[in-house]
C-alpha positions in Angstrom: 26.9 96.0 -37.7 29.4 94.2 -35.5 29.9 97.5 -33.5 26.2 97.9 -32.9 25.7 94.3 -32.0 28.5 94.5 -29.4 27.1 97.8 -28.1 23.7 96.2 -27.7 25.1 93.3 -25.7 26.9 95.7 -23.4 23.7 97.8 -22.9 21.9 94.6 -22.0 24.7 93.8 -19.4 24.3 97.3 -17.9 20.6 96.7 -17.5 21.1 93.3 -15.9 24.0 94.4 -13.8 26.5 92.0 -15.5 30.0 92.8 -16.6 30.4 92.1 -20.3 34.0 90.9 -20.2 33.5 88.8 -17.0 30.3 87.3 -18.5 32.2 86.4 -21.6 35.0 84.7 -19.7 33.0 82.8 -17.1 32.1 79.2 -17.9 28.9 77.8 -16.4 27.6 74.3 -15.6 26.0 73.8 -19.0 29.0 75.1 -20.8 28.4 78.0 -23.0 24.6 78.5 -22.5 22.8 81.7 -21.7 19.3 81.8 -20.3 18.0 83.1 -23.6 19.3 80.0 -25.3 16.4 78.1 -23.7 16.7 74.6 -22.2 19.5 72.3 -23.3 17.6 69.9 -25.5 20.8 67.8 -26.0 20.8 66.6 -22.4 17.2 65.5 -22.2 17.0 61.9 -21.1 14.3 60.9 -23.7 15.8 59.9 -27.0 13.4 61.3 -29.6 14.9 59.5 -32.6 15.3 55.8 -31.8 17.6 54.7 -34.6 21.0 56.4 -34.2 23.0 53.6 -35.9 26.1 54.9 -37.6 27.3 53.8 -41.0 30.8 55.3 -41.4 31.0 56.7 -44.9 34.1 58.2 -46.6 33.9 61.9 -46.2 34.8 64.5 -48.9 37.7 66.1 -47.0 38.2 68.7 -49.7 35.0 70.3 -48.2 36.4 70.2 -44.7 38.3 73.4 -44.1 38.9 75.9 -41.3 36.1 78.5 -41.3 37.0 81.4 -43.5 35.5 83.9 -41.1 38.0 83.0 -38.3 41.8 83.3 -37.9 41.8 79.7 -36.6 39.3 77.0 -35.9 37.1 75.2 -35.3 39.4 73.0 -33.1 37.7 70.3 -31.1 38.8 69.2 -27.6 37.7 66.2 -25.6 37.5 66.7 -21.8 35.8 63.7 -20.1 32.9 61.3 -20.0 30.8 61.5 -16.8 29.8 57.8 -16.8 27.3 58.1 -14.0 25.3 60.7 -15.9 26.1 59.3 -19.4 27.4 62.7 -20.3 30.1 63.6 -22.9 32.0 66.8 -22.1 34.1 68.7 -24.6 34.6 72.0 -26.4 35.3 73.9 -29.6 37.7 76.8 -30.1 37.8 79.6 -32.6 40.1 82.6 -32.9 38.6 85.7 -34.5 38.8 89.5 -34.6 35.0 89.6 -34.1 33.7 91.0 -30.8 30.3 89.3 -31.2 31.0 85.7 -32.4 28.2 83.5 -33.7 26.6 80.7 -31.6 27.6 77.2 -32.2 24.8 75.0 -33.5 24.9 71.3 -32.6 22.7 68.5 -34.2 22.4 65.3 -32.3 20.7 62.6 -34.6 18.7 61.3 -31.6 17.1 64.7 -31.0 14.4 66.6 -33.0 15.8 70.0 -32.1 19.3 71.4 -32.4 21.3 72.6 -29.5 23.3 75.8 -29.1 26.5 76.9 -27.3 27.4 80.5 -26.8 31.0 81.7 -27.1 33.0 82.4 -23.9 35.9 84.8 -24.2 39.1 83.2 -22.9 41.7 85.8 -23.9 42.6 88.5 -26.5 45.9 89.3 -28.2 46.4 92.3 -30.5 42.7 92.4 -31.5 42.3 88.7 -31.8 39.9 87.0 -29.5 39.9 83.3 -28.3 36.4 81.9 -27.8 35.6 78.6 -26.3 32.2 76.8 -26.9 31.4 74.2 -24.3 29.6 71.1 -25.5 27.8 68.5 -23.5 26.0 65.5 -25.0 24.0 62.5 -23.7 25.4 59.1 -24.7 23.5 56.1 -25.8 24.4 52.8 -24.2 25.1 50.7 -27.3 25.2 53.1 -30.3 27.7 55.8 -31.1 26.5 59.1 -32.5 27.6 61.2 -35.4 27.3 64.8 -34.2 27.1 67.6 -36.7 28.0 71.2 -35.9 28.2 74.6 -37.6 28.1 78.2 -36.8 24.9 80.2 -36.8 24.4 82.2 -39.9 27.1 80.2 -41.7 25.3 77.1 -43.0 27.5 76.7 -46.1 29.9 74.6 -44.1 29.3 71.9 -41.5 31.7 69.7 -39.5 31.0 66.5 -37.6 32.5 64.3 -34.9 31.6 60.9 -33.3 30.8 60.3 -29.6 31.1 56.7 -28.4 28.4 54.4 -27.0 28.7 54.2 -23.2 28.8 50.4 -23.1 30.9 49.9 -26.2 34.6 50.5 -27.0 36.2 53.9 -27.1 38.3 54.2 -30.3 41.3 56.6 -30.3 44.5 57.5 -32.0 47.9 58.6 -30.6 50.5 60.8 -32.3 53.5 62.9 -31.5 56.2 65.0 -33.2 53.9 66.8 -35.5 56.5 68.9 -37.4 59.9 69.0 -39.1 63.0 70.0 -37.3 65.4 72.3 -39.2 67.9 69.5 -39.9 65.5 67.5 -42.1 66.5 68.1 -45.7 63.9 68.9 -48.2 60.8 67.5 -46.4 58.6 67.8 -49.5 60.9 65.7 -51.7 62.1 63.2 -49.2 58.9 62.7 -47.2 56.1 64.2 -49.3 55.6 66.8 -46.6 53.5 66.6 -43.5 50.2 65.1 -44.9 50.8 61.4 -45.7 50.3 60.0 -42.2 47.5 62.4 -41.4 45.8 61.2 -44.6 46.2 57.7 -43.4 44.8 58.6 -40.0 41.7 60.1 -41.6 41.3 57.0 -43.8 41.3 54.9 -40.7 38.7 57.3 -39.2 36.5 56.8 -42.3 36.6 53.0 -41.8 35.9 53.0 -38.1 35.6 56.5 -36.5 37.9 57.7 -33.8 36.2 59.2 -30.8 39.4 60.9 -29.6 43.0 61.6 -30.6 45.8 62.1 -28.1 48.6 64.5 -28.9 51.5 63.1 -26.8 53.7 66.2 -27.1 55.4 68.3 -29.9 52.0 69.0 -31.6 53.8 72.0 -32.9 57.5 72.8 -33.4 58.1 76.2 -32.0 61.9 76.1 -32.2 62.1 79.1 -34.6 61.1 81.4 -31.8 64.8 81.7 -31.2 65.3 83.0 -34.7 63.2 86.2 -34.1 65.5 89.2 -34.3 65.1 90.0 -30.6 66.1 86.4 -29.6 69.0 86.3 -32.0 70.3 89.6 -30.5 69.9 88.1 -27.0 71.8 84.9 -27.8 74.6 86.9 -29.3 75.4 88.5 -26.0 78.2 87.2 -23.7 77.1 84.7 -21.0 76.9 87.1 -18.1 75.0 89.7 -20.0 72.6 87.1 -21.4 71.6 85.7 -18.0 71.0 89.2 -16.6 69.1 90.6 -19.5 65.6 91.9 -18.7 62.5 90.4 -20.2 61.2 93.7 -21.6 58.1 94.6 -23.6 59.8 94.4 -26.9 61.0 90.8 -26.4 57.7 89.8 -25.0 55.8 91.2 -28.0 58.1 89.5 -30.5 57.9 86.1 -28.8 54.1 86.3 -28.3 53.6 87.3 -31.9 55.7 84.4 -33.1 53.7 81.9 -31.0 50.3 83.4 -32.1 51.2 83.5 -35.8 52.8 80.1 -35.8 49.8 78.4 -34.0 47.3 80.0 -36.4 49.4 78.9 -39.4 50.0 75.4 -38.1 46.4 74.7 -37.0 44.9 75.9 -40.4 47.3 74.0 -42.7 47.0 70.6 -44.4 45.2 67.4 -43.3 46.1 68.1 -39.7 43.7 71.1 -39.6 40.9 68.8 -40.9 41.6 66.3 -38.2 41.5 69.0 -35.5 37.9 69.9 -36.6 36.7 66.3 -36.9 38.3 64.4 -34.0 38.3 65.8 -30.4 41.8 66.1 -29.0 43.4 65.4 -25.7 46.8 67.0 -25.5 49.9 67.1 -23.3 53.0 69.0 -24.3 56.8 68.5 -24.6 59.8 70.7 -25.3 59.2 71.6 -29.0 55.8 73.1 -28.0 58.0 75.7 -26.3 61.4 75.2 -28.0 63.9 72.4 -28.2 65.1 71.1 -24.9 63.2 73.7 -22.7 63.3 72.6 -19.1 66.6 70.6 -19.4 69.1 73.4 -19.6 71.5 74.2 -16.8 69.8 76.2 -14.0 71.8 79.4 -14.7 70.3 79.5 -18.2 67.0 77.8 -17.6 66.0 80.2 -14.7 67.2 83.5 -16.3 64.6 86.2 -17.0 64.4 85.8 -20.7 64.1 82.0 -20.7 61.3 82.2 -18.1 59.6 84.9 -20.2 59.7 82.6 -23.3 58.2 79.8 -21.2 55.4 82.0 -19.9 54.5 83.1 -23.4 54.5 79.5 -24.7 52.3 78.4 -21.7 49.8 81.1 -22.5 49.2 80.0 -26.1 49.5 76.3 -25.3 46.6 76.6 -22.9 44.6 78.6 -25.3 45.1 76.7 -28.5 45.6 73.1 -27.1 43.6 73.2 -23.9 40.9 75.8 -24.6 41.7 77.5 -21.3 43.5 80.4 -19.7 45.2 80.3 -16.3 42.0 81.1 -14.5 39.9 78.4 -16.2 42.2 75.4 -16.2 40.2 73.6 -13.5 37.0 74.1 -15.5 38.8 72.6 -18.4 39.6 69.4 -16.5 43.3 70.3 -15.8 45.0 69.8 -12.4 47.9 71.6 -10.8 49.6 70.5 -7.6 50.5 72.8 -4.7 53.7 73.8 -6.5 51.5 75.9 -8.8 53.2 74.5 -11.9 51.9 72.2 -14.6 48.6 71.1 -16.0 47.9 67.5 -15.6 44.9 65.6 -17.0 43.0 62.5 -15.9 40.1 61.5 -18.1 37.8 58.6 -18.8 37.7 57.0 -22.2 34.4 55.4 -21.5 33.7 52.9 -18.7 36.8 50.8 -19.0 39.8 53.0 -19.7 41.2 55.8 -17.6 43.9 57.9 -19.3 46.5 59.9 -17.4 48.5 62.7 -19.0 51.0 64.1 -16.5 52.6 67.4 -17.5 56.2 66.3 -17.7 57.5 69.7 -19.0 56.3 72.5 -16.6 58.2 71.3 -13.5 61.1 69.8 -15.3 64.7 70.6 -14.3 68.0 68.9 -14.9 67.3 66.6 -11.9 63.6 66.0 -11.8 60.7 65.5 -14.2 57.7 65.8 -11.8 57.6 67.2 -8.2 56.7 65.0 -5.2 53.5 67.1 -4.9 52.5 66.3 -8.4 53.1 62.6 -7.9 50.8 62.7 -4.8 48.2 64.6 -6.8 48.3 62.0 -9.6 48.1 59.1 -7.1 45.0 60.6 -5.3 43.3 61.6 -8.6 43.8 58.3 -10.3 42.5 56.4 -7.3 39.5 58.7 -7.1 38.6 58.3 -10.8 39.0 54.5 -11.2 35.5 53.1 -11.6 34.4 49.5 -10.7 34.3 48.9 -14.5 37.8 50.3 -15.2 40.1 47.7 -16.7 42.9 49.8 -18.2 45.0 52.7 -16.9 46.9 54.3 -19.8 49.7 56.7 -18.9 50.8 59.1 -21.6 54.3 60.4 -21.2 56.2 62.8 -23.6 59.2 60.4 -23.7 59.1 56.6 -23.3 59.5 55.3 -19.8 60.7 51.9 -21.0 63.6 52.4 -23.5 67.1 51.2 -24.1 69.3 52.3 -21.2 71.7 55.2 -22.1 74.4 54.5 -19.6 76.9 53.3 -22.2 76.2 56.4 -24.3 76.6 58.7 -21.3 79.9 57.1 -20.4 81.1 57.5 -24.0 80.2 61.1 -24.0 82.1 61.7 -20.7 85.2 60.3 -22.4 84.6 62.4 -25.5 84.0 65.7 -23.6 80.9 67.9 -23.3 80.3 68.9 -26.9 77.4 67.0 -28.4 77.1 67.4 -32.2 73.7 67.3 -33.8 75.2 65.1 -36.4 76.5 62.5 -33.9 74.6 59.3 -33.2 73.9 60.5 -29.6 72.4 63.7 -30.9 70.1 61.8 -33.3 68.9 59.5 -30.4 67.5 62.4 -28.5 66.0 64.3 -31.4 67.8 67.5 -30.8 68.1 70.2 -33.5 69.8 73.5 -34.1 67.7 75.4 -31.6 69.0 73.2 -28.8 72.6 73.4 -30.0 72.3 77.1 -30.3 71.3 77.7 -26.7 73.5 74.9 -25.5 76.6 76.2 -27.2 76.0 79.8 -26.1 75.5 78.9 -22.4 78.4 76.4 -22.2 76.4 73.6 -20.6 77.7 71.1 -18.1 78.4 67.6 -19.3 75.3 65.6 -20.5 72.8 68.3 -20.0 71.4 67.4 -23.4 70.5 63.9 -22.2 68.2 64.7 -19.3 65.0 64.8 -21.3 64.9 61.0 -21.3 63.5 58.8 -18.5 66.3 56.3 -19.5 69.2 58.5 -18.4 70.9 57.8 -15.1 69.9 60.9 -13.3 66.2 60.0 -13.4 66.6 56.3 -12.4 65.3 56.8 -8.8 62.3 59.0 -9.9 61.4 56.4 -12.6 61.5 53.6 -10.1 59.3 55.4 -7.6 56.8 56.3 -10.3 56.5 52.7 -11.5 56.1 51.5 -7.9 53.3 54.0 -7.4 51.5 52.6 -10.4 52.2 49.0 -9.4 50.5 49.7 -6.1 47.4 51.1 -7.9 47.4 48.1 -10.3 47.6 45.6 -7.4 44.9 47.2 -5.3 42.5 48.2 -8.1 42.9 45.3 -10.5 43.7 47.6 -13.5 46.3 47.0 -16.3 48.8 49.8 -16.6 50.1 50.7 -20.1 52.6 53.5 -21.0 52.4 55.4 -24.3 55.1 57.8 -25.4 56.7 59.4 -28.4 59.5 61.9 -28.9 62.2 59.5 -30.1 61.1 59.3 -33.8 60.8 55.5 -34.0 58.1 52.9 -33.5 58.5 50.2 -30.9 57.3 48.4 -27.8 58.8 47.4 -24.4 57.5 46.0 -21.1 58.0 45.9 -17.4 57.3 42.5 -15.8 57.5 40.7 -12.5 60.7 38.7 -12.2 59.0 35.7 -10.7 55.8 35.9 -12.6 54.7 32.8 -14.6 51.4 34.3 -15.8 51.4 37.8 -17.3 47.6 37.8 -17.3 47.7 37.8 -13.5 50.9 39.9 -13.1 50.1 43.5 -12.0 53.7 44.4 -12.6 53.4 43.5 -16.3 53.1 46.9 -18.1 53.5 47.4 -21.8 55.3 50.4 -23.3 54.0 51.7 -26.7 56.5 53.9 -28.5 55.1 55.9 -31.5 56.7 58.8 -33.2 56.9 60.7 -35.4 53.8 61.4 -37.4 55.6 64.1 -39.4 59.2 64.6 -38.4 62.0 62.5 -40.1 63.3 59.4 -38.5 66.9 58.9 -37.3 69.4 57.0 -39.4 70.0 53.2 -39.2 73.2 53.8 -37.2 71.0 55.0 -34.3 68.8 51.9 -34.4 71.9 49.8 -34.3 73.3 51.7 -31.3 70.0 51.4 -29.4 69.7 47.7 -30.1 73.2 47.2 -28.7 72.1 48.7 -25.4 68.7 47.0 -25.4 69.2 44.5 -22.6 67.0 43.3 -19.8 67.4 45.6 -16.8 66.4 45.5 -13.2 64.0 48.2 -12.1 63.8 47.0 -8.5 64.3 43.7 -6.7 61.0 42.3 -8.1 60.6 44.0 -11.5 62.6 43.9 -14.8 62.2 45.9 -18.0 63.1 45.2 -21.6 62.3 46.1 -25.2 60.2 43.5 -27.2 60.5 42.4 -30.8 57.5 43.4 -32.9 59.1 44.3 -36.2 60.0 41.0 -37.9 59.5 42.4 -41.4 59.9 45.9 -42.8 56.9 47.6 -44.5 58.0 46.1 -47.9 58.1 42.6 -46.5 61.9 42.3 -46.2 63.2 40.6 -43.1 64.7 43.0 -40.5 67.9 42.5 -38.5 66.7 44.8 -35.7 63.3 43.9 -34.6 62.6 46.1 -31.5 62.7 49.6 -33.0 61.8 50.7 -36.5 63.0 54.1 -37.9 60.0 55.1 -40.1 57.3 57.6 -39.5 54.3 56.2 -37.7 51.2 56.8 -35.5 49.2 54.5 -33.3 45.6 53.3 -33.6 43.9 52.0 -30.4 40.8 49.9 -30.3 39.0 48.1 -27.4 38.2 44.5 -28.3 35.3 42.4 -27.1 37.4 40.6 -24.5 38.2 44.0 -23.0 41.7 43.9 -24.4 43.2 47.0 -25.9 44.8 46.6 -29.3 47.5 49.1 -30.0 48.4 49.1 -33.7 51.5 51.0 -34.8 50.8 52.1 -38.4 54.2 52.5 -40.1 54.6 54.6 -43.3 55.1 52.7 -46.5 58.2 53.4 -48.7 56.2 55.4 -51.2 54.7 57.6 -48.4 51.2 56.3 -49.3 49.4 54.3 -46.6 50.9 52.3 -43.8 51.7 48.7 -42.7 50.1 47.6 -39.4 52.0 46.2 -36.4 49.5 45.2 -33.7 50.3 44.9 -30.0 47.7 43.3 -27.7 47.4 44.4 -24.1 45.3 42.0 -22.0 43.2 43.1 -19.1 44.5 42.2 -15.7 42.8 39.1 -14.4 42.9 39.8 -10.7 40.2 41.2 -8.6 40.4 44.6 -7.1 41.2 44.6 -3.4 40.0 48.0 -2.4 37.7 50.8 -3.5 
């Protein structure tokens, strides 16, 4: 039947003069509608059901599973809110071997009729097809909505997600490091596996629904791509042969198969797969989404044919699974690329009062730079263009924390020790490197400290970091918005701040910027010796002549109530809950895993709005 259905669709395209494949790939303004779907009832201004009040009730998550008819999905993605038109924009993704996928059915509780979205083909790999369903919804001013969706002809399973009220707070969660590295011993016994903190996140979602969740990097750990036979054979070659090896079809197939299979497995397993279908995601990526340390290797190795081929394959499946896009549709998916042609940056509105920026700090990365000057200019222009008169907070999501203990002392020690960094050393633990990194690093004979350049805190990035902060200080001063940084990667929870040296009132200090550090939601934390070393170097530093930075003490007690010696960073698994309060503050709550791996203890950090008026628009 599938064959005849597909044939009929192609015959219709022949009659109408359309190309079936192009038609499937091309997104339109409504997002996934065909003319035969009729008018989009979900965007009609009149609310046909007046009472859309939401009473959050605990869901039976045992009934929430990936659809059995698909290889992967549904996976929800949040794109933006068009505040002027009260319009929520997002999408759902499925992966299937079907050539004629079902329509997505969407029920808005304020409408008497359901809406439909037709699948758009993004890409195919070995008989598996990636389909995006575009979703647009009209927001109420003061009441959030519980949106139900399912697939046509499959009414046995439904899913739901929440969209915010336009004039109320946008609730969201942040997570990073969503997997175990190979050095973590017996994750099931020692950590109860990957589910505990995802269970906690969904419990919080039950109590007060999240409208979005941000993946700040390492949503998937793809390090084992280097363990495929083709990559093992390549790494076994001598240095000169390795950097001149051709990226042939056999290697490409092996690497693409690994990425496809691993994404399908990871996105359909455990509590994480449930969250993907219930809370729309906004994602950036970091090295483990490719493999450990990618982008920070010496140029000779980083730019060789095979390494670039691996990066291209990782990019393809990152865009598909995490951004619901291919290279031709990134703009329609709300992603931006500078004139360098590299990277997929995102600027999105979390309602009227918060603008979120996710720079792509991986695609342009080299040993010397994190982002290109062209991308900084793009971010500056786009941020300024998207700040609304009602915007109060500018949240910048970075793969690694921008404010973090300086690593100069560690670097100097390594220089004295030589260029070999052991994964078991304290320094190795600080940077979260695993065997994949050591494998390539050792094979290529890296220059000294190449393994440290992933961090904003290392000396080589000092100038770039300073200029980035000064760009944001200018925006804060001129537009009257509070800047906050959120980052993961380092497998600890914590907070820091930038502040004006001469400021006496942080509420009116545009240079006062909080750093939230939250990771890992799954991976194991570093040992206590690492926390001790980081606290030793956690001093107050000068960023420029008028700005200082430092870590702040937020952990006075451990999760079991015991007093802590080190109060800035806590080496336990965690994630971050973010709520907008009535006074327009943002409350970031780092939720740290309990000793028995059941539930979390909350450590709140309040970020006030900036109480100065905007000088320009």
